[in-house]
C-alpha positions in Angstrom: 11.2 0.2 2.4 9.8 0.2 5.9 8.5 3.5 7.2 9.3 4.8 10.8 5.7 4.1 11.8 5.9 0.6 10.5 9.2 -0.1 12.3 7.8 1.2 15.6 4.6 -0.8 15.3 6.5 -3.9 14.3 8.5 -3.7 17.6 5.3 -3.1 19.5 3.6 -6.0 17.8 6.4 -8.5 18.6 6.2 -7.6 22.3 2.4 -7.7 22.3 2.4 -11.2 20.8 4.9 -12.4 23.4 2.7 -11.0 26.1 -0.3 -12.7 24.5 1.5 -16.0 24.6 2.2 -15.4 28.3 -1.5 -14.8 28.9 -2.3 -18.0 27.0 -0.1 -20.0 29.4 -2.0 -18.4 32.3 -5.4 -19.2 30.7 -4.4 -22.9 30.3 -3.0 -23.1 33.8 -6.0 -21.4 35.5 -8.4 -23.6 33.5 -6.7 -26.7 34.7 -6.5 -25.6 38.3 -10.2 -24.8 38.6 -9.9 -21.5 40.4 -12.8 -19.4 41.6 -15.1 -17.4 39.3 -13.6 -14.1 40.5 -10.1 -15.2 39.6 -11.4 -16.3 36.2 -13.0 -12.9 35.7 -9.7 -11.1 36.7 -7.7 -12.9 34.0 -10.5 -12.3 31.4 -10.3 -8.6 32.3 -6.5 -8.5 31.9 -6.7 -10.2 28.5 -9.4 -7.9 27.2 -7.4 -4.9 28.4 -4.4 -6.3 26.4 -6.5 -6.4 23.2 -7.7 -2.8 23.9 -4.1 -1.7 24.2 -3.4 -3.2 20.8 -6.1 -1.1 19.1 -5.2 2.0 21.0 -1.6 1.8 19.7 -2.8 0.7 16.3 -5.1 3.7 15.8 -2.5 6.2 16.9 0.0 4.8 14.5 -2.5 4.6 11.7 -3.3 8.3 12.1 0.4 8.9 11.1 0.6 6.4 8.3 -2.4 4.2 7.7 -0.9 2.5 4.6 1.5 0.4 6.7 -1.5 -1.5 8.1 -2.7 -2.4 4.6 0.8 -3.8 3.8 2.0 -5.0 7.3 5.7 -6.0 7.2 5.4 -7.5 10.7 3.1 -10.3 9.6 3.9 -13.5 7.7 2.5 -14.2 4.3 0.0 -16.6 5.9 -1.2 -14.0 8.4 -1.6 -11.5 5.5 -3.6 -14.1 3.5 -5.9 -14.6 6.5 -6.3 -10.8 7.1 -9.6 -8.9 6.6 -9.2 -5.2 6.4 -6.0 -5.0 8.5 -7.0 -7.7 11.0 -8.9 -10.9 11.8 -12.4 -11.3 10.4 -15.0 -10.9 13.2 -17.1 -13.8 12.0 -14.0 -16.0 12.8 -14.7 -16.0 16.5 -18.0 -17.9 16.0 -16.1 -20.7 14.5 -14.1 -20.8 17.7 -17.3 -20.9 19.8 -18.7 -23.8 17.6 -15.4 -25.6 18.0 -15.7 -25.3 21.8 -19.1 -26.9 21.6 -18.1 -29.7 19.3 -15.2 -30.7 21.5 -17.5 -30.5 24.6 -15.2 -27.9 26.2 -18.1 -25.6 27.0 -21.8 -26.6 27.6 -23.8 -23.7 26.4 -27.5 -23.3 27.4 -30.2 -22.8 24.8 -30.4 -19.2 25.8 -26.7 -18.7 25.2 -26.8 -20.5 21.8 -29.7 -18.2 20.8 -27.9 -15.0 21.8 -24.7 -16.1 20.1 -26.6 -16.8 16.9 -28.3 -13.3 17.1 -24.9 -11.8 17.6 -23.5 -13.7 14.6 -26.2 -12.3 12.3 -25.6 -8.7 13.5 -21.9 -9.0 13.1 -22.3 -10.4 9.6 -24.4 -7.4 8.6 -21.8 -5.0 10.0 -19.0 -6.8 8.1 -20.9 -6.3 4.9 -21.4 -2.7 5.7 -17.7 -2.2 6.2 -16.9 -4.1 3.0 -19.3 -1.8 1.1 -17.5 1.2 2.5 -14.1 -0.2 1.4 -15.5 -0.9 -2.1 -16.7 2.7 -2.2 -13.2 4.0 -1.3 -11.6 1.8 -4.0 -14.1 3.0 -6.6 -13.5 6.6 -5.6 -9.9 6.2 -6.7 -11.2 6.4 -10.3 -13.7 9.2 -9.9 -13.8 12.1 -12.4 -11.6 14.5 -10.4 -8.8 12.0 -9.9 -8.8 10.8 -13.5 -8.6 14.5 -14.7 -5.7 15.1 -12.3 -3.9 12.1 -13.7 -4.4 13.4 -17.2 -3.2 16.9 -16.2 0.0 15.5 -14.6 0.7 13.4 -17.6 0.3 16.4 -20.0 2.7 18.4 -17.8 5.4 15.7 -17.9 5.0 15.6 -21.7 5.4 19.4 -21.8 2.1 19.8 -23.5 0.7 22.2 -20.9 2.8 25.3 -20.4 0.8 28.1 -18.9 -2.4 26.7 -17.4 -1.0 25.0 -14.4 2.5 24.3 -13.0 4.1 21.3 -11.5 3.8 22.8 -8.0 0.1 23.3 -8.4 -0.4 19.7 -9.6 1.6 18.4 -6.6 -0.7 20.3 -4.3 -3.8 18.8 -6.0 -2.3 15.4 -5.7 -1.6 15.9 -2.0 -5.3 16.9 -1.5 -6.5 13.9 -3.4 -4.3 11.5 -1.5 -5.2 13.0 1.8 -8.9 12.2 1.1 -8.0 8.6 0.1 -5.9 8.0 3.2 -8.6 9.5 5.5 -11.1 7.1 3.9 -8.9 4.1 4.4 -8.3 5.1 8.0 -12.1 5.3 8.6 -12.5 1.8 7.0 -9.8 0.3 9.2 -11.3 1.8 12.4 -14.8 0.6 11.4 -13.5 -2.9 10.9 -11.7 -2.8 14.2 -14.9 -1.7 15.9 -16.7 -4.7 14.5 -13.9 -6.9 15.8 -14.2 -5.5 19.3 -18.0 -5.6 19.2 -17.9 -9.3 18.2 -15.4 -10.1 20.9 -17.2 -8.2 23.7 -20.6 -9.6 22.5 -19.5 -13.2 22.9 -17.8 -12.5 26.3 -21.1 -10.9 27.5 -23.0 -14.1 26.7 -20.4 -16.6 28.2 -19.8 -17.1 32.0 -16.3 -16.5 33.3 -15.2 -20.2 33.0 -16.5 -20.4 29.4 -14.9 -17.0 28.6 -11.5 -18.4 29.7 -11.8 -21.3 27.3 -13.1 -19.0 24.5 -10.2 -16.6 24.9 -7.7 -19.5 25.1 -9.0 -20.6 21.7 -8.7 -17.1 20.2 -5.2 -16.6 21.5 -4.0 -20.1 20.5 -5.4 -19.7 17.0 -3.7 -16.3 16.5 -0.4 -17.5 17.9 -0.4 -20.7 16.0 -1.2 -19.1 12.7 1.7 -16.7 13.3 4.1 -19.5 14.1 3.0 -21.6 11.1 3.3 -18.5 8.9 6.8 -17.7 10.1 8.0 -21.3 9.8 6.6 -21.4 6.2 8.3 -18.1 5.3 11.6 -19.4 6.8 11.5 -22.8 5.2 11.2 -22.7 1.4 9.6 -25.7 -0.1 7.7 -26.8 3.0 4.4 -28.5 2.6 1.5 -26.0 2.3 -0.8 -25.5 5.3 -4.5 -26.1 4.5 -6.3 -23.0 5.7 -9.7 -24.7 5.8 -8.5 -27.0 8.6 -7.1 -24.2 10.9 -10.2 -23.8 13.0 -10.8 -27.5 13.3 -7.3 -28.1 14.6 -7.5 -25.6 17.5 -6.9 -27.6 20.7 -8.6 -26.3 23.8 
């Protein structure tokens, strides 16, 4: 059953993706027309603001109900399979940059290549830090206090405990325990999102406006195509499976 928060965010996400598709068409058109550097920068700024809006709305909704982002009903099965802690994995964008280089879309200087590689290493370390925190949250689900609470609740249901504690008290303890779990999951989600934004901004800081256009076009196209492929697959039973390992290589700039 979809929660009110999930329903609202689902509507927002559909509109956001449609706007992203519109920005992609602008990126492709501007890239072909060869406009000035200032016009390139203007479009890059609009698109980065669009991504910031997504995370602003996401964080506000997650504060109400963070669990909907760990089981997002607005995504296809393919999108969920590709998800890393409620979103795209930050390291993915370096595959897009490498794809740009292989297809000779962007000529990067040695200095740019060096900075991109340094950023890649830093982002990898931050990903691992977030993953360790998520592991800590999952392990905490079985700590001594939670296990004892489960035993107490079971004893009450079996009417083995009569005087020591009542159902109302147990429900209160459960609420406190769950509140801590949900707060931890919200922290992990925001930490993962911050790494995503840091990776995106880091690459854009290295690239010039023209290269940034091509890079953002690749990111948008990849996100939109994965969504379309996933929706088609969900709607067409028995269709041929999509080979995930080929997704990055098939991005057309």
